[in-house]
N, C-alpha and C positions, 0 to 999 in steps of 0.2 A: 434326523434323516436316517440314521442307522448306518452300521458298517457294512461294506460289501463282503462277499465270500472270501476274497483274497485277504483283506485285512483281518477278518476273523480267524482264518487259518494261520496267518503269520503269528498272531498272538498265541494261538493254541500250540503251535510248533515251538515257540520260545518257552512256553510253560513246560512242555514235555521234556525239555533239556534239564529241568530241575529234578527229574524223577530218576531213581536208580533201581536196579533189580532188587527184589526182596521187600519193596515198600508196600504198605497198605495206604491207598490214596482215595480220598473222597472227592467227588466231582459235583459241582453245582450245575444248574441248568444254564442253557445258553452257550456262550463260547466255551466254558469249561468242558461241556459234553463232547467237544471236538478233539480234546487232547489225546485220547487213545488212538486216533487215526494217525498220529505223528510219532508213535513209538516204533522201535525196531520190531521186526516180525516175530522174533523169538524171545521177546521180553518176558521177564518173570515178575510182573507187577500185578497186584490184585486191586481192582477198583471196587470201592465200597459204596453202597447206596443205602440211605436211611430206611427205605421201605423193605429192606431185608434181603440183600444180595451182596455177596463178596465174589468178584470175578467177572465184572462187566467187560465186554469186548468193544470193538469199534462199532460205529453207527451202521446199521444194516442198509443194504442197497434198497433203493425204491422198489417196492413190489415183493421184497423178501422179508418183510417185517413179521415177527411172531406176535400175535395179539396177546399172548400170555407173558411177554417179557417187556418190562418198561422200567425206566429209572424213577427216582423220587418225584420228578416233574411230570411223569406220565408219558414221556417220549420213548419210542421204541429203541431197544438195545439188542446187542448180541451177548453171548456169554463165552467165556474161555474155558478150556479144559481145566478141570479142578474147581470150578465154581461151586459155591454152596449157597443154599437158601436158609433164611431164618426169619423169625418174626421181628417186627420193628423194635420191640423192647430189647432184644439181643443186639440188634444193629446199633441202637443208641447206647447200649452198654459198652460196646466197643469204643465208641467215641468218648464216653464219660470216664472210661478207665485209661484214656490216653494212648490207645492202641493205634490211632490214625497218624501216620507219619506226615502226610501233607493233605491239606484241604485246599481245593482250588475253587474259588467262589466269584460270583459277580458282585458288583457294588453300585450303589447310588451315589455315595460319597466316601472318600477316604481322606482323613486329615494328615497334615504333615507330621503328626505325632504317631500315626498308625492306627488312629481310631477308625472303626468300621461302621458305616450305616448302610444296610442293604436289605432291610426287611419291610419298610413301610414308608409311604409318602402320606403325611396327615391328610385326612379327608377322602382318601381313596380306599376302595374296598380291596382287601387282600384275603386269600384263603387262610393265611396264618404265617407264622414266622419260620415254620419248618425246623430244620436242625441247625440253622445258622448260628444261634447263640452257643449251643454246645460245642460245635465245631470251632468257632472262633476262640472259645475259652480253652479247649482241650487238645486240639491238633498241635503236633509239634512244630509245624510250619504252616502259615496261612499266606496263600498267594491269591491276589485279586486280579482278575482279568476283566477289563471294562473299556468302554469307549472313553476317550479323553475328555470330551465335552458332552453335555446333555443336549437335548433337542433344541433348547433355547440358546445354545452356544456357550453356556456357562461351564467353567471348569468343574470337573468332578473330583479333582485333587485340590483340596481346600485347606485354608489355614486352620479353621475350626468347623466341624460338621454342624450344619443347621438342622439336619434331619435326626430323628430318634436313633440313638446308637444301638447297634447290635452288640458290640463289645468295645471297651476302650483299649488302646495300645496293644492290639493283637496282630496287626498286619505286619508281615515280614518283607513282602515284595509286591509291587504293582506293575502290571504289564498292560500297556495300552497300544493303540495303533501307531503311536509316535515313538515310544521307547519304554525302557525298563527302569524302575526306581527301587532301590533298597531302602528300608526304614532302619536307620541307625540311631544310636543314642544322641547324636547331634542333629538328627532330622533326616530329610529325604536326600538321597544320593542318586543322581542319574548315572547309571552304569552302562546302558546300551541305548543306541539310537537306530531306528530303522532307516534304511537308505532312502526311503520315500519321505523322510522328514529331516529336520535339522535342529540343532540346539536353540537357535534363534526362534524357530517356530514353536518349540516346546515352551520356551520362556514366555512367549506372547500368549499362549493358550492355557497357561497354568497359573492359578491363583496362589497355590501353596509355594512357600519358599523352598528352594533346593540348591544343592551344590552339584558340581559336575566332577565325576571321577577323573583322576589324572590319567587313567588307563581306559578311556571310554571305548566301547566296542561299537563298530558299525555293523548292523545286522542286514544281510542281503535277503533277497526273496527266498 
């Protein structure tokens, strides 16, 4: 059925809390593209796009899009003061040299060990894997933003991924409309619960095993 605007923005807002001034951050398409809308106005963060831009800004207002500015998914963007353009080989060079502090991606499945599957469903046509494999392998921190369950109601947080992997054991944090999980050496740890959900609901809707933090945070609107 898909998430509503409120849920999508709650997820993006929580992800924005993981970002600090001075970081170089890569954003995937979908919910991750909303993250810049939830940073402080005078932030000193540079957002990176694989198609050759460092310095993406917030989503443009409807009717004020620039046809020459888009992210790697082809969606309209704005730019910040100090932004710079480069070709895609330089953009990928930044990733492969480990210059990206955080990548914020969507996912089809994440396992309780932190394995990521986000680039293909077998039998369905896709334009390509994009930069997901490089980002998953080389970014200093990998954060996944996704709907907790798929369209069939199946958990996207799984014991073992059944879809082709993007990269093994690369995910550090998962944020869904229900809560926030950290991937630890012992497995998934539930650290935050949105006030629209509960630990019981999360247990009922999650295939993967997880433990609950002793200092669980309740996240409000």
